[in-house]
C-alpha positions in Angstrom: 89.4 91.5 119.4 92.0 91.0 116.7 94.1 93.4 114.7 95.0 92.2 111.2 97.8 94.0 109.3 98.4 93.4 105.6 101.5 95.1 104.3 101.4 94.8 100.5 103.7 96.1 97.7 101.9 99.3 97.2 99.8 99.9 100.3 99.1 98.7 103.9 95.7 97.9 105.2 94.8 97.2 108.8 91.5 95.7 110.0 89.9 95.3 113.4 87.9 92.1 114.0 85.5 91.3 116.8 84.3 87.7 116.9 85.0 87.2 113.3 83.2 90.4 112.1 85.1 93.3 110.5 84.6 96.5 112.6 87.0 98.7 110.6 89.3 98.3 107.6 91.6 101.2 106.7 94.2 101.6 104.0 97.3 103.7 104.9 100.5 104.6 103.2 102.5 103.3 106.2 101.5 101.9 109.5 103.7 103.2 112.3 104.3 102.3 115.9 102.5 105.4 117.1 99.3 104.2 115.3 99.3 101.0 117.4 99.1 103.0 120.6 96.1 105.0 119.2 94.4 101.8 118.1 94.9 100.2 121.6 93.4 103.3 123.2 90.4 103.3 120.9 89.9 99.5 121.2 91.1 98.4 124.7 90.0 94.8 124.0 92.5 94.3 121.2 94.8 91.6 122.4 95.8 89.5 119.4 97.5 90.7 116.2 98.6 89.0 112.9 100.9 90.6 110.4 101.5 89.7 106.7 104.2 91.6 104.9 105.4 91.3 101.4 108.2 93.8 102.0 110.4 95.0 104.8 108.8 97.1 107.5 109.9 99.2 110.5 111.5 97.3 113.4 109.8 99.9 115.7 106.4 98.6 114.4 107.3 95.0 115.1 108.5 95.9 118.7 105.3 97.8 119.3 103.2 94.9 118.2 105.2 92.4 120.4 104.9 94.7 123.4 101.3 95.7 123.2 99.6 92.4 122.3 99.2 89.1 124.2 99.7 87.2 120.9 101.7 88.4 117.9 101.8 86.2 114.8 103.8 87.0 111.6 102.8 84.9 108.6 105.6 82.8 107.2 105.7 79.9 104.7 105.6 77.4 107.6 102.8 79.1 109.6 100.1 76.4 110.5 96.9 76.8 108.4 93.4 75.4 108.7 93.7 74.2 105.1 96.3 71.9 103.4 98.8 73.8 101.3 99.8 71.7 98.3 102.0 74.3 96.6 105.4 72.9 95.7 107.4 76.0 96.5 105.7 77.3 99.6 108.4 79.8 100.4 107.6 81.6 97.1 103.8 81.6 97.5 102.4 85.1 98.1 101.0 85.5 101.6 98.0 87.3 100.2 97.2 84.3 98.0 97.2 81.8 100.8 95.3 84.2 103.1 92.6 84.7 100.4 92.3 80.9 100.1 91.8 80.6 103.9 89.3 83.4 103.8 87.4 81.6 101.0 87.5 78.3 102.9 86.0 80.1 106.0 83.2 81.4 103.9 82.4 78.3 101.9 83.7 75.1 103.5 83.3 71.8 101.7 83.2 73.7 98.3 85.4 73.9 95.2 86.4 77.6 95.0 88.2 79.7 92.4 89.6 82.9 93.9 90.4 85.8 91.6 92.4 88.7 93.0 92.3 91.6 90.6 95.0 93.9 91.7 98.5 94.9 90.4 98.6 91.3 89.1 95.6 89.1 88.5 95.9 85.9 90.4 93.7 82.8 90.1 93.8 80.3 93.0 92.0 77.0 93.3 90.8 75.5 96.6 89.1 72.1 96.4 86.3 70.7 98.6 88.8 68.6 100.5 90.3 71.8 102.0 93.4 71.6 99.8 95.0 74.7 98.3 96.2 73.4 94.9 97.9 76.4 93.3 96.9 78.8 90.6 97.9 81.3 87.9 99.4 84.7 87.8 98.7 87.2 85.0 99.4 90.9 84.5 96.8 93.3 86.0 94.9 95.9 84.1 97.2 98.9 84.9 100.3 96.7 84.2 99.0 95.9 80.7 98.5 99.6 79.9 102.0 100.5 81.1 103.6 97.6 79.3 102.2 98.7 75.9 103.6 102.2 76.5 106.9 101.0 78.0 107.8 98.4 75.4 106.8 100.2 72.2 108.0 103.3 70.6 104.8 105.2 69.9 101.9 103.7 71.8 100.6 106.2 74.4 100.0 105.5 78.1 96.2 105.0 78.5 94.4 104.8 81.8 91.4 102.5 82.5 88.0 104.0 81.7 84.6 103.0 80.7 84.7 101.7 77.1 82.1 99.1 76.2 82.7 98.7 72.5 84.1 95.5 70.9 87.0 97.4 69.1 88.5 100.8 69.0 88.4 103.4 66.2 91.6 105.3 67.3 94.9 104.2 68.8 93.7 105.2 72.3 90.4 103.4 72.1 92.1 100.4 70.4 94.3 100.1 73.5 91.3 100.5 75.8 89.3 97.8 73.9 92.3 95.5 73.6 93.4 95.6 77.3 90.0 95.8 79.0 88.1 93.4 76.7 91.2 91.1 76.8 91.1 90.9 80.6 87.3 90.2 80.6 87.7 87.5 78.0 90.7 86.0 79.9 88.8 85.8 83.2 85.6 84.4 81.7 87.5 81.8 79.8 89.5 80.9 82.9 86.3 80.4 84.9 84.7 78.3 82.1 87.8 76.0 82.0 88.0 75.5 85.8 84.2 74.7 85.8 85.0 71.8 83.4 87.3 70.3 86.0 85.6 71.2 89.3 82.0 70.6 90.0 79.7 73.2 91.6 82.6 75.7 91.5 82.1 79.0 93.4 83.9 82.0 92.1 85.1 84.8 94.4 86.6 88.1 93.1 88.5 90.4 95.4 91.2 93.1 95.0 91.4 96.8 94.0 90.0 96.4 90.4 87.0 94.2 91.5 84.4 96.9 90.6 85.7 97.0 87.0 84.2 93.6 86.4 80.7 94.4 87.6 78.3 93.5 84.8 81.1 92.7 82.4 81.6 89.0 83.1 79.1 86.5 81.8 79.9 84.1 84.7 78.4 84.7 88.1 80.7 85.5 91.0 80.8 86.6 94.6 82.6 89.8 95.7 84.5 89.9 99.0 86.7 93.0 99.3 88.0 92.0 102.7 88.8 88.4 101.7 92.5 88.6 102.6 91.9 90.2 105.9 89.3 87.6 106.7 91.7 84.8 105.9 94.5 86.4 108.0 92.0 86.7 110.9 91.1 83.0 110.5 94.8 82.0 110.5 95.3 84.0 113.7 92.3 82.3 115.4 93.5 78.9 114.2 96.9 79.4 115.7 95.4 80.7 118.9 93.4 77.4 119.2 96.6 75.4 118.9 98.3 77.2 121.9 
């Protein structure tokens, strides 16, 4: 059994995998060393752990992981991967982006895949049928767009995402809703259309905290995998275990 820990900018999520299947996946504000002891008691067969962190975390947590697991792997820019990373500045590539690409590869090998992570930022990443991660795009997320309109203007109010299915607004608030939310939908649909022109039989995967927002809004078909990053991290852990 494997423990997968993803420490992001705004939250931490840990997942327990058994033979490639997710048993539990839990978001927490902070994962502490004491939590590791509880997890080990609840799941005595946990013996391997992988950690991906986009920010600093407690040295006590790292020590607990090193002491309580047979294999501890922290994802770095030079961590061996089951796919070829063609990104030119690997040290600047978000660990969540490459993990999502590995997760997509594990789900759909021998396939061209566009991975869309709709979170704080919206990232688009392309993986070709030769198992090569080629790169992608980064765009502001939905909440970031609302906050930017409020922050960088003198009079526009801060609006929160909500259901609004009209083409345009009839008040300042609804104009912002229509502008931001329709704009994101148009952007994603057009991005998918453009990538389809260059990559045959393209599969599209959407993951991330705002995934549900796009349900029935996009004209393009897509697959939803909420645990894509955790799946990719688990595959990276298994791959490195095979190399030992």
